[in-house]
C-alpha positions in Angstrom: 31.4 17.6 4.2 30.6 16.1 7.6 27.9 13.5 6.7 26.6 13.2 10.3 26.1 16.9 10.7 24.5 17.2 7.3 22.0 14.4 8.1 21.2 16.2 11.4 20.6 19.4 9.5 18.3 17.7 7.0 16.4 15.8 9.6 15.8 19.1 11.5 14.2 20.5 8.3 12.1 17.4 7.9 11.0 17.1 11.6 8.0 19.4 11.3 6.6 17.1 8.6 7.0 13.8 10.5 4.1 11.5 9.7 2.4 8.6 11.7 2.0 5.2 10.1 1.1 1.7 11.0 3.8 -0.8 10.3 2.4 -4.1 8.9 4.5 -7.3 9.4 3.4 -10.3 7.4 3.9 -13.9 8.5 3.3 -16.9 6.1 0.4 -18.5 7.8 -3.4 -18.2 7.6 -5.2 -15.6 9.6 -7.6 -16.4 12.4 -10.9 -15.5 10.7 -12.4 -14.4 7.4 -12.5 -10.8 8.6 -8.9 -10.7 10.0 -6.2 -8.5 8.5 -4.2 -10.4 5.9 -2.2 -10.3 2.7 -3.7 -12.7 0.1 -6.0 -15.5 1.0 -9.8 -15.4 0.6 -11.5 -12.1 1.2 -14.2 -11.3 3.7 -17.3 -10.9 1.6 -21.0 -10.6 2.8 -23.7 -12.2 0.8 -25.7 -9.9 -1.5 -22.7 -7.9 -2.6 -21.3 -8.0 -6.1 -17.7 -9.3 -6.1 -15.1 -7.2 -7.9 -14.4 -8.2 -11.5 -12.6 -6.8 -14.5 -14.4 -5.7 -17.7 -14.1 -9.3 -19.1 -16.0 -10.6 -16.1 -12.9 -12.3 -14.5 -12.8 -12.0 -10.7 -10.1 -9.9 -9.1 -7.8 -11.4 -6.4 -7.4 -10.1 -2.8 -4.1 -8.5 -2.4 -4.6 -7.2 1.1 -7.4 -6.9 3.7 -7.1 -4.4 6.6 -9.4 -4.7 9.6 -9.1 -1.3 11.4 -10.9 -2.7 14.5 -7.8 -4.7 15.2 -5.1 -2.2 14.0 -3.6 0.8 15.8 -5.6 4.0 15.2 -3.9 6.5 12.9 -5.3 10.0 12.6 -7.3 10.7 9.4 -7.7 7.0 8.5 -10.7 4.8 9.4 -10.9 3.7 13.0 -13.2 0.7 12.2 -14.4 -1.4 9.3 -12.5 -3.4 6.7 -10.5 -2.0 3.7 -9.7 -4.4 0.9 -7.3 -4.1 -2.1 -8.0 -6.3 -5.2 -5.9 -6.6 -8.4 -6.2 -8.6 -11.6 -4.2 -11.7 -12.3 -2.1 -10.5 -15.3 1.6 -9.8 -16.1 1.4 -6.2 -14.9 -0.4 -7.1 -11.6 -3.4 -5.0 -12.6 -1.5 -1.9 -13.7 -2.6 -0.1 -16.9 0.2 1.8 -18.8 -1.9 2.4 -22.0 -4.0 5.2 -20.6 -3.4 8.6 -18.9 -3.2 8.1 -15.1 -6.2 10.4 -14.4 -8.3 8.3 -16.8 -7.2 5.1 -15.0 -8.0 6.6 -11.6 -11.5 7.5 -12.7 -12.2 4.3 -14.6 -10.2 1.3 -13.4 -11.3 -2.3 -13.7 -8.0 -4.2 -13.1 -7.8 -3.1 -9.5 -10.4 -2.1 -6.9 -10.5 -0.8 -3.3 -13.5 -1.8 -1.3 -14.5 -0.5 2.2 -16.9 -2.3 4.5 -18.0 0.2 7.1 -19.5 -2.5 9.3 -18.3 -6.1 9.7 -20.6 -9.1 9.6 -19.3 -11.9 11.9 -22.0 -14.4 11.2 -20.2 -17.0 8.9 -23.6 -18.0 7.5 -24.0 -14.5 6.1 -20.6 -14.6 4.3 -19.6 -16.0 0.9 -16.8 -18.5 1.3 -16.4 -19.8 -2.3 -14.2 -17.0 -3.6 -11.0 -16.7 -5.6 -7.8 -17.1 -3.6 -4.2 -16.4 -4.6 -2.1 -19.5 -5.2 1.0 -20.6 -7.2 -1.3 -20.9 -10.2 -1.6 -17.1 -10.6 1.0 -14.5 -11.8 0.7 -12.4 -8.7 3.2 -10.9 -6.2 2.2 -13.5 -3.6 1.1 -17.1 -3.7 -0.4 -17.7 -0.3 -2.1 -16.0 2.7 -0.1 -14.0 5.2 -1.4 -13.0 8.6 -0.4 -9.6 10.0 0.9 -8.0 13.1 1.0 -4.2 13.4 2.7 -1.4 15.3 2.2 2.3 15.4 5.2 4.4 14.4 6.3 7.7 12.9 8.8 8.6 10.2 10.5 11.4 8.2 10.3 11.8 4.5 12.4 9.5 2.4 14.6 10.8 -0.4 12.3 9.1 -2.9 9.1 10.8 -1.7 8.4 14.0 -3.7 7.9 16.0 -0.6 11.6 15.6 0.3 12.4 18.1 -2.4 9.7 20.5 -1.1 11.1 20.5 2.4 14.9 20.2 1.8 16.3 20.1 -1.7 16.4 18.2 -5.0 17.6 14.8 -3.9 19.4 14.3 -7.2 21.7 17.2 -6.2 22.8 15.5 -3.0 26.3 14.0 -2.6 26.2 10.3 -3.3 27.4 9.3 0.1 24.8 11.6 1.8 22.1 10.1 -0.4 23.1 6.6 0.6 23.1 7.4 4.3 19.7 9.2 4.1 18.3 6.2 2.2 19.3 4.0 5.1 18.1 6.1 8.0 14.8 7.3 6.4 14.0 4.5 3.9 10.2 4.4 4.1 10.5 0.7 3.2 8.2 -2.0 4.4 4.4 -2.6 4.3 2.3 0.1 6.0 -0.8 2.2 6.3 0.0 6.0 6.0 3.4 7.6 6.4 5.7 8.3 3.5 6.0 6.2 0.4 9.0 4.2 -0.9 9.9 3.7 -4.6 12.6 1.9 -6.5 12.2 4.3 -9.4 10.7 7.8 -8.9 7.6 9.2 -7.2 4.8 9.4 -9.9 3.0 12.1 -7.9 5.7 14.7 -8.5 3.9 16.3 -11.5 0.4 16.1 -10.0 -1.0 19.5 -8.7 -3.2 17.8 -6.0 -1.8 16.1 -2.9 -2.1 12.3 -2.9 -1.5 10.7 0.5 -0.2 7.2 0.9 -3.1 5.0 1.8 -1.4 1.6 1.8 2.0 0.2 0.8 2.9 -3.4 0.2 6.6 -4.1 -0.1 8.5 -7.1 -1.3 9.5 -9.4 1.5 11.3 -12.7 2.0 10.5 -15.7 4.3 12.0 -19.2 4.6 9.9 -20.8 1.9 7.6 -18.0 0.8 8.0 -14.5 -0.6 6.1 -11.4 -1.6 7.7 -10.1 -4.8 6.8 -7.2 -7.0 8.9 -7.9 -10.2 12.5 -7.5 -9.2 12.4 -6.4 -5.5 9.7 -3.8 -6.1 7.0 -2.1 -4.1 3.3 -1.3 -4.6 1.6 1.9 -3.4 -2.1 3.0 -3.2 -2.6 6.7 -3.0 -5.8 8.7 -2.1 -6.6 12.4 -1.9 -7.1 13.8 1.6 -10.8 14.9 1.1 -11.7 11.4 -0.2 -10.0 9.8 2.8 -11.8 12.0 5.2 -15.1 11.0 3.6 -14.1 7.3 3.4 -14.6 7.4 -0.3 -12.3 4.8 -1.8 -13.7 4.9 -5.4 -10.8 7.1 -6.7 -7.6 5.4 -5.5 -4.3 5.6 -7.5 -2.5 2.3 -7.7 1.2 2.2 -8.6 4.0 -0.3 -8.4 7.6 -0.3 -9.6 10.8 -2.4 -9.4 14.5 -2.0 -10.0 
């Protein structure tokens, strides 16, 4: 088998389904303002709003904050406002394996996604005494990371369940071909939209409804800091298309895995 020709054939099949995404590049330093895009750190939070807590009353921690006013526009996603992702400080990073996934999606307290349609930039109107990730917590990151972003497009990775729909069962591919495809269309990295990456398998495979990738936070290394999901894992937040169109972030599916 000619690997290069086979990759060209597969990529031709995938091309009609190319998706846009916003690449997010973290840097281990604090962001410019409370409303800036960031991973970790203290969240933007207006006075008068109830802060996210679990059922035991413990506050959740900010995993990521995305300010769409300062990010490239991606079709179908908010063009303005702030979207925040919170998770609990526990050994499973806010995941719940004890209940069926649909029950978790409908009734979750160990993670939360919050959308602020408008942004208050008067510091006096914001709460500043809020939980902040540090080395004292058992979380994937222990400090704040500022973000840079870039608009890109990509083809489906072999780990995304739609690869099988468009091409073939990835587990039936030749090992060398699998490895090459995993390199050229990896779907790795932190991003908004696009195709998802997994170290295990796509949990959406058995779901009848289409769940889009809302946000992905991947493991990353820096000189003295890191973002680490277990053993080099990755976290995904999925949303149904109709909910995304309506900017309804109450039913978001949170998943992470590691090798």
